[in-house]
N, C-alpha and C positions, 0 to 999 in steps of 0.2 A: 780440365782437371789438372792441377799441378802434378808433375811427374813424381815428386816425393811422396804423394799420397796414393799413387797408383797401386802399390802392393797392399796398402791398407784397405783400399776399396775392394780389391780382388778377394782378400782374405775375408772381409766382411760379408760379401755376397755368397761366398762358398759356405761360410759357417751359418749364415741365415738359411740357406737352402738345406743344410744338414739338420738344423734345428726344426725347421718347418716339416721336413720329411719325417723326422723322429717323432714329432708330435702327432702326425697323421697315423703312423704305423704302430706306435707304442703308447701305452698308458703310463701315467706316473706310478711308480712303485712306492706305495705308502711306507714301506719298511726300509727304503734305500736312503742311505746317508753317504754323501760323497765329500771327501776332503781334497781340496785342490790347492796347489801352490807352485809358483815358478821360482821360489827362493832357494829351494833345495831339492835334491833327489832322494832324500830320506825324510821321514817324518820328524819334525823338530818344532821347537817353540810352542806357541799356543795350540797349534793343531795336534801336536804330540800329546800334551797333557789332557786336552779335551777328548781326544780319541781314546786314551787309556780309560778315562772315567766313563765314557759312553759305552765302551765295550764291556766294562765291568758291570755296569748297572743295567744295560740293555743288550745282552749278548745275542739275542735273536734277531737283531737288526741286520740288514745287508750293508756291509761297509765297502766302499770303493775308494781307492787312493790314487790321485792323479798328481804325481810329483815329478816334475821335469824342468830342468833349466835350459834356457836357450843357448845353444852352442854356435860358435862362429862358423863361417864357411857355408858353401852350398848344401852339403849333406847335413850339416847341423841344423840349418834352417828348414830343410825339407823334413827332417825327422820331427822337428818341433811343430811344423804345420800339420803333419799327420797326427801328432799327439793332440792338437787343438780340435781336430775333427772328432776324435774319440771323446775328448772332454765335452764337446758340444752335445753329443749323444747323451752322455751322462747328465748334463745340465737339463736336458729335456725330460729325463725319466727319473730324476731323483726328487724325493720329497724335501730333503734338506741338502743344500749345496753350500759347503762351508769353505771360505777362503781366508787368507791372512794378509793379502796385499792386492795390488792391481791385478786383475785377471780378465783379459780382453774379451773372451767369448761372452761374458756377462753383459758387456756394454753394447753388443750388437743385436740383442734380442729383447723381447718382452717376456718375462717368465710366465709360463702358463699357470692356470689355476691349479693349486695343489703343490706347487714348488716354491720354496723359500730360499733366497740367497742370503746367507748369513756372513757378515764380515767380522772377523776377529783380527782387527788391525794389529800388525806386528809391533807397533810402538806404543808405549804407555804415555800417560800424561799429555801435556802439550808443550812443545818446545819450538823447533823450527817449523815454518809453515809448509803445508803439503796440500795435495789435491787441488780443489778449485780455488783455494786461498792463494795459489801461486800463479794463476792466470795473469799473463802480462809480464811476469818476471822471467829473467833469462832461464831459470830452472824449470819453470812451469809449462803446461801445455798452451799452445797458441789458440786463439779464438777459431782460426781456420781448422785446426786439428779437431776441436770440439764439435765442429759441424759434421764430422765424419765418425767420430768416436765419442759417445756420451760417457766419458770416464766417470767412475764412481756412481753410476746410476743403477737402479734396479735392486738395491739392497733392501731386503725386508726388515732386517734389524742389525744393529751394531752393538757390540759390547765394549765398554770402556772402563777405566780404572776409578773414576770419581765423578760425582755430580758436577763439580766445577768445570770440567772439560767439555761437557755436553754441547754448549753453544758453539765452541770452536770446531768440534767434529761435525756439527750440523752445517756450518759454513763450508768446511773442507769437502764434504760429500754431498752437499745440497739435499740433506735429509731433514725430515721433520724431527724435532727433538723428542717427540713421544715414541719414536722407534729406536732410541738410543738408551741403553740400559747400563748403569754404573755398577755392574756386578763383579768387576775385577778382571785380572788377566790370568788365564789358566797356568801359564808357565811360572808365575811367581809362587805357585803351590810348592814348587821344589824346595824353596827356602825353609819351609815349615815341616819338612819330612825328617826322618830320624836316621837316614843311612849315610850321612856325610862322612862319618868315620871310615866307612868303606871306600869312599871317594879319595880321602887323604891317603889311605894305605896304597891304593892303586896308583895315584899320582906320584907319590914319592918312591914307589918301586920302579916306575918308569924314569923318574928324574931324581935319583938319590943325591945328586950334587946340590939340589935345591932345598933339601931338608935343613931346617933351622934358619933359612934366610927369610927376610921380609919380601913379600911379593908385591910388585907394582903392576897392576893390570892397565895396559894402555889400549883403549878401545875407541879409536876415532870414528867419526861419522863417515858415511859413504859419500864420496865425491863423484859427481857425474850425473848424467841424465838417463843413461841407458844401461844395457847389459855390458857395454864395452868401456874400458877405462885403461889409461896408461898405468905404468908402475907407480905404486904409492910412494910419494916423496914425504918422508917424515920430517916435520919441522923441529923435532926435539933432537938435540945433539947427544946421542947415547954415549959417545966416548966421554964427553964432559960429565954426563950424569954418572957414569961409572966412576970417573975420577973423583967426583965430589962425594959420592955415597960409599964407595969402597965395596968390598966383597960381602958385606952384610946384606946386600939387596940384590934382587934380580928383577928383570922386566919380562912380563908375559904380554905378547901382542896378539890381539884378536881383531881381524879385519872382516868387513862385510864380504860375503862369498864372491861378489863380483869385482872386488878390488884385487889388483895384481900384487902378489906377495913380493916384498923387497928381498934382496939377497942379504941374509944375515949369517951366512955360513961360517964367517970368520969371527963371529961375535959370541963370546962366552958369557956375556952379561944379559943378552936378549934372546928370548925363546918365542918363536912364532907358532901359534896353534891354529889349525884349520879345521880338521875333522875329528881328531882323537878326543878332544874335550870341547864341549859346547860352552857358550857364553855364560849360562847359568852356573855351570860347574866352576869355571874360572873366576866368576864373581865371588862364589863362596870361598874359594881358596885364597883369594887376594887379600892383602892387608890394606891396600889403598887403590883407588881408581883414579886414573888420569884420562880425560877425554877432552873433546872440544865442543861438539854440538850433538852428541849422540844421546838418544833417549834411554840408553842403558842406565842413566843416572836415576831414573825412577825406580827401576828394579833394585838397583844397588842401595838405594836409601832404606829399603826394608832390612838390610843387613846391619844398618847403623854403624857403618865404617866410613872413614874420611874419604873425600874426593876432591880433586883439584881440576882446574880447567885451563888447558893450554890453547888459547885462542889468539894465535899470532895474526890471523887474517879476519878478525871480527868485523871490521867495517866493510871489507869486500864481501864477506859472506852475507852480511845483512842486506847489502845492495842487491845481491844475486838472488837471495831466497827469503830473507827476513825471518822474524820471530813473532810469535803471538804475544809474548810478554817481554818486558825489558830484560835483556840477557843478564846483565851484571847484577840486577836486583833480584832476579829469580833463582839463579843457580846457588846450591847450598855448599859453596866452597870458594876459595880464592881463585882469581883469574890471573894467568901469567902469559907472557909472550917471550920470556927468556929462560933458557934451560937452567942457568945458574940460580935464578930466583926460585924456580920450582924445586931444585935440589935442596936449597936451604930450608924451604918449607917442609919437605919430607923429613929432613933430619931433625927439625924442631918437634915434629909430631904434635903440632898445636892445631886443633880444630874445634868447632863448636858442635857438640852433640845436640844441643837444643835446636840449632838451625836445621840440622838433618832431620830431627824428629818432627819439627813443624812442617818441613817440606814433605815428609812421608805422609803425615796426617792430611795435608792439603790435597795430595794427588791420589790417595787410596781411601775410599770409603770403608773398605774391608781390609783387614790385615790378619787373616786367620788361616790361610792355607786351604780355603774351601771354595775358591773361585770356580774351579772346574765343576764341582758338584752343583753349585748354584746355577751355572750357565746351562749345564746339561738338563737339569730339571726345568729350567725356563724354556729351553728350545723344544723339549719334547712334551711339555704339558701346557704351554701357553700358545694359543693361536693368535696371530697378528692379523687383524682384519684389513681389508683394502689391498 
């Protein structure tokens, strides 16, 4: 056995023992619904909005929340390993086990009768390749790793944003298409709610110097393969951008939680947000989105506001990870690789609303703010056989 897989095999054997023992000692609790994620230590994204709806409509269910990020160092890894043991017990005893990303205990076992593993994938639409679509790519899992960890296996059902994306998710997760349901993304319900005025009041009370400015949200995709990554190196020259745009604008940066934050302490044009405002709130507040390969473009299209793409390393990224569709023909906005050209486009404020609406209609079958309601009713009223 290669040394690099030794810890994986040890973890697998321990969790399999915990699962087997839990199945022998405990029955499945038909009222137990568990939400699990390694992405955050607080409820967020799809899990947050689905949990709110489920608690509202089915308050008598027993809800369990397993939210923990992997920390570096021996103690951080030991704490996470202990957490995985706890998670495996809940996996064995829950009727519904709901996740929003890769979740390793799921891939080490075969779910017992009465348990469903439900995937609410954190990304909308289809953009860059992921899951089993990346096997053999530098970004993806190796065939050797897949011998030990059957990634994206054991999902009972998956919820996606539109019918068009079903074949691609089927490929990425190795799932039958009839287990994939285009009922929407719970987190997008936020954009259809009526309390955004309260959000603006709160935001500008915290950042009064931003009031009256046009806000550019910069949300690049995650770079890296694991929980660890070097400091983010921004390809946009913010000094030049500020010089070209003047004090009429400001940049809001939102990075993936595993990306290391750049030092912006001496920059009064750029504001970095990590925990105080989530990505849904920042999208609502922003006037324009700038990204590279992030799937936030799908959510943002629902707001019908302009977006641009700063893809300075497009060829390299395509070799490393690749896309499901032709990048330049698919994105609903111009593509840049120079800060000066991006600044000129922002100043002109010229964009095609028709292009954004067509994109929105293509990747969302429903645009009504009721995704959480549909999915909760489907999860708790529909039995999936097999």
